[in-house]
C-alpha positions in Angstrom: -10.4 31.3 41.8 -14.1 32.1 41.4 -16.7 32.5 44.2 -17.7 28.9 43.9 -14.3 27.4 44.0 -13.5 29.4 47.1 -16.5 27.9 48.9 -15.8 24.3 47.9 -12.8 22.5 49.5 -10.1 20.8 47.6 -10.0 17.0 47.7 -7.9 16.0 50.7 -6.1 13.4 48.6 -5.0 16.0 46.1 -4.4 18.8 48.6 -2.1 16.4 50.6 0.1 15.9 47.6 -1.3 12.5 46.6 0.2 11.0 43.4 -3.3 9.9 42.4 -3.6 12.6 39.8 -0.6 14.0 37.8 -0.3 17.7 37.1 -2.0 19.1 34.1 1.1 18.9 31.8 1.9 15.3 32.8 -1.7 14.3 32.3 -1.7 15.8 28.9 1.5 13.9 27.9 0.5 10.5 29.1 -3.1 9.7 29.7 -3.8 7.3 32.5 -6.1 4.2 31.9 -9.8 4.7 32.6 -12.1 1.9 33.7 -15.6 2.1 32.3 -18.0 0.0 34.2 -21.0 -0.7 31.9 -19.0 -0.1 28.7 -21.2 -2.7 27.0 -24.1 -0.2 27.1 -24.5 2.6 24.6 -23.2 5.5 26.7 -20.3 3.5 28.1 -19.3 2.2 24.7 -19.5 5.6 23.2 -17.3 7.0 25.9 -14.8 4.1 25.4 -14.3 4.7 21.7 -14.2 8.5 22.0 -11.6 8.4 24.8 -9.5 5.8 23.0 -9.6 7.9 19.8 -7.7 10.6 21.7 -5.2 8.3 23.2 -6.7 7.3 26.6 -6.3 3.6 27.4 -9.7 2.1 28.2 -10.5 -0.9 30.4 -13.9 -2.2 29.5 -15.7 -3.6 32.5 -18.7 -5.9 32.5 -20.2 -8.7 34.6 -20.7 -10.8 31.4 -17.5 -12.1 29.8 -18.9 -12.7 26.4 -20.4 -9.2 26.2 -17.2 -7.5 27.4 -15.1 -9.3 24.8 -17.6 -8.4 22.1 -17.6 -4.8 23.1 -13.7 -4.8 23.1 -13.8 -6.2 19.6 -16.3 -3.6 18.4 -14.2 -0.9 20.0 -11.0 -2.1 18.3 -12.8 -2.1 15.0 -14.0 1.4 15.5 -10.7 2.7 16.8 -7.9 0.5 15.5 -5.2 2.6 17.1 -7.0 2.6 20.5 -5.8 0.6 23.5 -8.6 -1.5 25.0 -8.7 -4.4 27.5 -11.7 -6.3 28.8 -12.1 -7.3 32.4 -14.7 -8.1 35.0 -16.0 -5.0 36.7 -14.0 -5.7 39.8 -10.7 -6.3 37.9 -11.3 -3.3 35.7 -11.8 -1.0 38.7 -8.5 -2.2 40.1 -6.6 -1.1 37.0 -7.5 2.6 36.9 -7.4 5.7 39.0 -10.5 7.0 37.4 -13.7 4.9 37.1 -16.7 5.8 35.0 -19.9 4.2 36.2 -22.3 3.9 33.2 -25.0 1.4 34.2 -28.8 1.6 34.4 -30.1 2.8 37.7 -31.6 -0.6 38.3 -28.1 -2.0 38.4 -26.3 0.8 40.1 -26.6 -0.5 43.7 -25.7 -4.1 42.8 -22.8 -3.0 40.7 -21.4 -0.7 43.4 -21.7 -3.5 45.9 -19.8 -5.9 43.6 -16.9 -3.6 43.1 -16.7 -2.1 46.6 -13.7 -4.2 47.6 -11.8 -3.2 44.5 -12.3 0.5 45.0 -9.6 2.3 47.0 -9.1 5.6 48.6 -8.1 8.4 46.2 -9.9 6.9 43.2 -12.3 9.1 41.3 -15.7 7.7 40.5 -17.6 9.6 37.7 -21.2 8.5 38.1 -23.5 8.8 35.1 -26.5 6.9 36.6 -30.0 8.3 36.2 -33.0 7.1 38.2 -35.4 6.9 35.3 -38.8 5.3 35.9 -37.9 2.9 33.1 -36.0 1.0 35.8 -39.3 -0.2 37.1 -41.1 -0.5 33.8 -42.3 3.1 33.9 -41.9 5.9 31.3 -38.3 6.9 30.4 -39.4 10.5 30.6 -40.2 10.2 34.3 -37.9 10.1 37.3 -37.9 7.9 40.4 -37.4 9.3 43.9 -34.2 8.4 45.6 -33.9 8.5 49.4 -30.4 10.0 49.2 -31.6 12.7 46.8 -30.0 11.5 43.6 -28.2 8.5 42.1 -24.9 10.2 42.6 -25.6 10.8 46.3 -26.5 7.1 46.6 -23.2 6.2 45.0 -21.3 8.4 47.4 -23.1 6.6 50.3 -22.2 3.2 49.0 -18.5 3.6 48.0 -15.7 3.0 50.5 -14.4 6.0 52.5 -11.9 8.0 50.5 -13.4 7.3 47.1 -14.3 10.6 45.5 -17.5 10.9 43.6 -18.7 13.4 40.9 -21.6 13.1 38.6 -21.6 13.9 34.9 -22.7 13.0 31.4 -26.5 13.1 32.0 -27.2 15.2 28.9 -24.6 13.8 26.6 -26.0 11.9 23.6 -24.9 8.2 23.5 -25.7 8.2 19.8 -23.4 11.1 19.2 -20.6 9.6 21.2 -20.8 6.3 19.4 -20.8 7.9 15.9 -17.2 9.0 15.6 -18.0 11.0 12.5 -20.6 13.1 14.3 -19.2 16.4 15.7 -19.9 16.9 19.4 -21.0 20.4 20.4 -22.2 19.7 23.9 -21.6 20.7 27.5 -21.0 18.2 30.3 -22.6 19.3 33.6 -20.3 18.3 36.5 -21.5 18.1 40.1 -19.3 17.3 43.1 -18.2 18.5 46.5 -14.6 19.2 45.6 -13.5 21.6 42.9 -10.3 19.5 42.4 -12.3 16.3 41.8 -14.3 18.1 39.2 -11.1 19.4 37.6 -9.8 15.9 37.4 -13.0 14.8 35.6 -12.8 17.8 33.3 -9.2 17.0 32.4 -10.4 13.6 31.2 -13.7 14.5 29.5 -12.4 17.6 27.7 -9.9 15.5 25.8 -13.0 14.5 23.7 -13.4 16.9 20.8 -16.4 19.2 21.3 -17.1 18.5 25.0 -16.9 21.3 27.5 -17.3 20.7 31.2 -19.2 23.1 33.3 -19.1 23.2 37.1 -22.7 23.0 38.3 -22.0 23.0 42.1 -22.1 20.4 44.8 -23.0 16.8 44.4 -26.5 17.5 45.7 -27.1 19.5 42.4 -27.1 16.1 40.7 -30.8 15.9 41.7 -31.4 18.5 39.0 -28.8 17.5 36.4 -29.9 13.8 36.5 -33.5 14.9 35.8 -32.3 16.6 32.6 -31.9 13.1 31.1 -35.7 12.6 31.1 -36.0 16.0 29.4 -33.4 15.2 26.8 -35.2 11.9 26.1 -38.4 13.8 25.5 -36.6 16.2 23.1 -34.9 13.3 21.2 -38.3 11.5 20.7 -39.5 14.6 18.9 -36.4 15.7 17.0 -33.1 13.8 17.0 -31.0 11.3 18.9 -28.1 13.8 18.8 -29.6 16.6 20.9 -27.4 18.0 23.7 -27.0 20.9 26.0 -24.9 24.0 25.5 -24.8 26.9 28.0 -24.3 30.4 26.7 -22.3 33.5 27.8 -19.9 31.6 30.1 -16.2 32.7 30.4 -13.8 31.4 27.8 -11.7 29.6 30.5 -13.7 27.5 32.9 -10.9 25.3 34.3 -7.3 26.0 35.2 -5.1 23.1 34.2 -7.7 21.3 32.0 -7.3 21.1 28.3 -9.4 23.7 26.5 -12.4 22.2 24.7 -11.7 21.6 21.1 -14.2 22.3 18.3 -16.6 23.6 21.0 -19.5 25.8 19.8 -19.4 29.6 20.3 -23.1 30.0 20.8 -26.2 28.1 21.5 -28.8 27.5 24.1 -30.0 25.0 26.6 
């Protein structure tokens, strides 16, 4: 236990012995299905093929049947051994204990409202939404103000009671995820009010070669991590679509019970 984990409570669902999340060894042996709402977009699709390539069954969610079926076909072509299914957002959410929300901020509120009745207590929602000004025809390198403080905090306000929310993936390159031949050497900045919820997210995301999850504090810190997306866009405009973030001088073991990051870099900088 570190100083931060001692200050942040465990998820009541896990602390109470819920079967929602298997122990680390069980999770490693048999990955549970993951629903990706917005998997027809670049980030969601990249996550779908990367997770499927390491044996995680993926439910592709979309509000457009034609687009979801096309995404599933593309995913199967990219990862022939992967397990994919395509469902409406509401049905996809009902088939997984972990849901990744990967939609433009413009659609976040509407999407959450449309899946609210399918979400259930104990589920984990990993929110990757970013309030970029592009949502209102502004610059993609600028941010919008959100009354709740961040897109993730807005998501927490909108989901039913008992649904756990963490934020992640704001600095991870969609281009790098989608290109399976491109090595990933990036950190995933996780924010959430429960250490156990972030551990569950890390167990999933660190299955992907080269991704290392870093605990960045409570969900309110999403106000900062989300804004890094605008910064990364500015960097990518000038250099490369594959730019990412790596934090230096961290301990070798960041998460008890999560798979150690594979092919992660030994050095680097923000």
